Structures are given as structure tokens and as C-alpha cells.
C-alpha positions as CSV (number, residue, x, y, z in Angstrom):
1,D,109.5,231.9,216.6
2,A,107.8,229.0,218.4
3,E,104.8,227.4,216.8
4,P,101.6,227.7,218.7
5,A,100.5,224.6,220.5
6,V,97.9,222.4,218.7
7,V,94.7,222.3,220.6
8,V,92.5,219.2,220.1
9,G,88.9,219.5,221.1
10,A,86.7,216.9,222.6
11,A,85.0,216.0,219.3
12,E,88.3,215.4,217.6
13,G,89.6,213.4,220.5
14,V,86.6,211.1,220.5
15,A,86.9,210.7,216.7
16,I,90.6,209.8,216.9
17,A,90.0,207.4,219.8
18,G,87.2,205.7,217.8
19,L,89.4,205.3,214.7
20,L,92.2,203.9,216.8
21,A,89.9,201.5,218.5
22,A,88.5,200.4,215.1
23,C,92.1,199.8,213.8
24,I,93.0,197.8,216.9
25,F,89.8,195.8,216.7
26,L,90.4,194.9,213.1
27,A,94.0,194.1,213.7
28,I,93.0,191.6,216.5
29,F,89.7,190.3,215.1
30,G,90.3,190.8,211.3
31,E,88.9,187.4,210.4
32,A,85.4,188.6,211.4
33,G,85.7,191.6,209.2
34,F,86.8,189.5,206.2
35,A,84.0,187.0,206.8
36,Y,81.4,189.8,206.8
37,A,82.9,191.3,203.6
38,D,82.9,187.9,202.0
39,H,79.3,187.2,203.0
40,T,78.3,190.7,201.7
41,A,80.1,190.1,198.3
42,D,78.5,186.7,198.0
43,W,75.0,188.2,198.7
44,L,75.6,191.0,196.1
45,V,76.7,188.5,193.4
46,R,73.8,186.1,193.9
47,P,70.7,188.2,194.6
48,D,68.3,185.3,194.1
49,A,67.3,185.0,197.8
50,Y,66.5,188.7,197.9
51,V,64.4,188.5,194.7
52,R,62.5,185.5,196.1
53,A,61.9,187.3,199.3
54,V,60.6,190.4,197.6
55,L,58.6,188.6,194.9
56,G,57.2,186.0,197.2
57,G,58.9,182.9,195.7
58,G,58.0,183.7,192.1
59,S,54.7,181.8,192.3
């Protein structure tokens, strides 16, 4: 009783290749991802620049 072969379509192959590429990219250039996450967290904690931009400086 042999199991049937698993057939991977083109869409699945592209998705798997993209995820593997993202993993390799983050493994090699992880500092850029951490810097982006740190900048985003800082921006979320201190929204004063966004509020000034939306409200026109508060004046």
C-alpha cells in the first residue's frame, strides 16, 4: 500500500519559495528588520508627531 505522491502546484511552490526567501533574508539581514520594528514601536508609543501633522501643529 504505497502512499500517493504529493503534488505541489505552481501557487504553492511560489508561496513556499517566497517564505523560504523571507526566512533567509531575515537570517542574513535581521538587524534591518529589528530596526524597522523598533522604529515602528517607538512611533506607536509616541504619536505626538502624527498628531501635530494631522492637527497642523496645534495652533
